[in-house]
N, C-alpha and C positions, 0 to 999 in steps of 0.2 A: 411623480410629479412636482413634488419640489424642487428637484434639480433644473425641472425647465421652466419654475417662476422666473419672470424678467428681473432684472433689477438686484440681484442677491452678491452680493460682495464676494471675493474670493474667500475670505475667510469663512463665510456664512457656506459657501459651495463646498470648503474644505470639511468643514462639520457634518453638512449631510451625508457626502461623500462617507466618512467616517463612521456616520450612524447604519449607514445603507452596508457598509460591509462587514460591522459588527451582527447585524441582524442576518445577513448571510452567513456567518460564520455559526451564529448559535441556530440557524435554521440546520446545515449540516453537520452539527455536534448531535441535534435532536436525532435526527435521520439514522447517523452510527449509533448512537442507544437505543434506538428502538431494533436497530439489527441486532446489535449484541443479545438484548431481551429474547427476540425471534429466534436468535441461533438457542441461548440458554434454554428456552420452553421448547426446545426440539419441533418449533413449528412448520419446519421445511419439508417438504415430500422428503418419501422414502428413498433413499438413494438409489442410483441407477447406474449403470456401466458408462461412463464419459472417457471418450478419446482425449486423457491429459495431452497427449503430446499434439494433438490438431489446438485444442484450443489455447495450449500455450504459445505455439505459432502465430494464431490471431491474437491474440495479447500482446505478443510483441512487435508484431505489424503493427497495431493500432498505436503502441507507445513509442515507437521508433521516431517517428518526427518530432515527438518530444525530445529524445534523447540527442536528435541530432541538432535540434538548436538550442543546448547546449554542450554539445560537441565531445558526445559521449559517444563508445562504443562498444557495441552489443556483440557478442560474441555465444552465440545458444550451442549448446550438445544437447543437441533432444533426440532419444532411441524412438523409433517410429512404433505406433499403435500401444501406446502405454494404456489402458483402463484401467479405471479406478473407480470405487464404488460411492459417488459423493451425488449431493444434490447438485445439479448443473447450474444454477445458480449463486451456490456456495463455492463452486471450483472454481465461477467465474469473478467473485469478490477476491477468493482467497490468491489469486495469481496478479489482479489487478492491483492489491497491495502489495505487494512483493514488489512488483514492477515500480510501483509509483514511488516506492522509498527510496527504492536503488538509484532511481534518477532523482528525488528529493536531495537525497543526503548525499550525493555524489559532489566531485570537486570537478571544475571546469576542463573538459577535455579528460574526462577521466573516461572510465572501462566497464563494464557492468557483462559477468560472464552468468549465462543459466544453463545449468546441466541437470537433465532429467534421465533417468532410470528407473528400471521397476522397484527397486529400493528406494527412490529418495530423489527431492528436488531442493537444488541447492543454488540460490542466487546470491554472486561474490559481487562488489563494488567498491572502488575505492572512494576514501572518503575521510574526513577529518574526524577523529576520536571521540564517542558521543561523551557527554559528562557526565552520565551515571552509568553504572555498571551495566552490560550488558541484558542479564536476564532478570531485570527490573525497567527495562523499554517494553516488555509484554503487558507492564501492568497499564489500566487505563491511566489517559490524561499524563503518562510519562512521553517527553519528548526526547531527543537526541539532539536538539536545536531547539533556540526558543522564535523559531520562525515564526512568525505569524499566519502561516500557509498550514502548518501542522494539527493538529486537533491533539493529536496524543492519543488517538483510538484504532490507528491501522493496525498495529502488533496484537493489540490487545482482540481487535474482531482475529487475524491471523490463527493467536493462540485458543481462543474459544471455538473456530471451525474445527481446529486441530484435534482437540479435547475431544468435540463430539464426534469427530472420524475416527476417535481411538488412532490419531497420528501424533508423533513426537517432533515438536518444535523448537529449535534452539540456535539462538544468535550468539556470533563470536566477534571480536574486534580485535585483528593483531596487524600491525606494520603495516596499518595503514588501509588495510582491505577490510569489509563486513562480509559477513559469511554468515549467509540466513538460510538454515537447511531442514527440511519435513521429510520426515524418517516415516514411510506407509507401512 
């Protein structure tokens, strides 16, 4: 409502918009921390067989438009009918966080490679070198860039989902390529 108030100066409009942006970030942070707590407390239902191949294809379709807007080329290599025991919501969150990171922390006209086998899921992407050691990027509020768009919780959520599933997550950066792998 404040944004729609007539007679606000440009400076006042900017301050109101900055306040709104800060509130949005706080809300997203609260949601992400609540999700982490729910995962830690094992509040998600019993795992069921999820066709990870189909889910990954679906999520790639959803994220492809965003990738195209950034000039990113996505190359999938997905074995068919990989069934994994996981809560479907957690599977969607896991894949979504990995793809968001690959897009967000990429370079203009870069690439993303996604490989799924019965042993692992690997997401590789071009990008600049992270300012912190890669193993630290799984910690809460650790970011690979100081971008205002990142909360620094995405990889902490990925790590927590993997821990609950008894999967292993690892992250490596070498010669301009980020490689995030999850071993089942």
